[in-house]
N, C-alpha and C positions, 0 to 999 in steps of 0.2 A: 962971174958965173956963165957958163956956156948957154949957147941958144938952147940946146937939149935940156939943160937944167932949168932955164927960164921958162920953157915950154911945159915942162912938166909941173913946175911950181903954179903956172898959170891954171894948168887944168884941175890941179889940187884945190886950188882957191876957188875955182868956179865950182867945183863939185861940192866943196865944202859950204859955199853961199847957197847953192840950190838945197841941200839938205838941211841947212839951217832954215832956210824960208819954210820948207815944207814942215819940217818938225815943229816949228813955231805954229803953223796953221792947224796942226792936229789938235792944239791947245785953245787955240784963238776961235776957230770954227770947226769942231769936232763933228757934226753931224754928216758931212758929205764923207767923211772917213768911216764912221759908223755904218753907212749904207753900203760900203763894199766889203765889208768883213764877211767872209764866206759864212753862211748860216750853219754850215755842218761844225764849225769850230765851237767847242763848249764854251760857256761862259757868256759874258755880256760883251757885245760889239765895243762898247766904249772903253773897256779894259784893253782891248787889242789895239783901239785907237791911240791911247795914251802911252801904252808900250811902245807902239812903233815910232810915236812922236820922241819919245826919250831916246829910243835908239839912234833916230836920225839925227838928234842933237848931239849925241855922244860921238857919233862917227864924223858928223861934221866938225866937231872939235879935235878929234884925232887927225883928220886931214889938214887942218888948218895949222897945226904945230908942226914943223919940219922934223922934230925928234920922234914923233909918234905917227909920221905920215905913212911909213911903210905898213903899219899895223892898221892904221886907217883905211888904207886902200883895199886891203883884205877884208875888213869888216864892212866896208861899202859893198863889196862885190857880194858877200854874204848877206848883206841887208837887201839888195835888188833880189836876190833868189828867193828871199823869205817874203817879200811883198808881193811877189808875182801872183800867188793865188788871188789876192785882193785885186790886182789889175784885170785878171780872167773874169772874176766875178763882175766887175764893172763892165767889160764888153758884153758878157752875156746878158747882163740886165738891160744894157743899151739896146742889144739886139731883140730882146724879148718884148720890152715896154713899147707900145704903139704910140706913146706920147713922147718919144725921146726925140730930140731934135736930130736931123741927119748929121750936122756938124759934130754933135756929141757923140753919135753912134761911130763916126769915122775916125774920130780922134782916139776913142777908147779900144778900138780894133787895132789901129794902125800903131798905137803905142806898144802892143805887145812885142812885135819883133824888135822895137828899140831897147828892149832890156838887155839885148845880146852886147850892143855897143857900150851900153852903161857899163856892164859887167866887165869887159874887156878894158875899157877905160878906167875902171878902178883898180884892176889887176896891173895895168901899165904904170899907174901912179905909184903903186906899191912898189914896183919891180925898180923904177927910176928913183925911188926915194934914197937919199944917202944915208 
């Protein structure tokens, strides 16, 4: 395997592991995820928490398997776009609530532009998949 192939595989495995971990947390400790579901969405926040957890686990599996990695990269990019409103909600809530710690506020705001490299990395994984 070439250095490019190993690098691409390493990126896919790392992204898969991160998504697997986060997807699992949606079920183990759902309350923090419930709290960032935008209130404008219809239905219960927990439904969105579980649905996004299932999506993250599914995308993690697709990224982990070389045969489905190309699709997994595309799905990861779409997932990162789909959860962006929840990240915006977290940042807005952090800025609005006086009891929020400064580190949490900074992290919630600074992570918003990090969605762009996550999306581009997912698309790169898709493009580099064999």
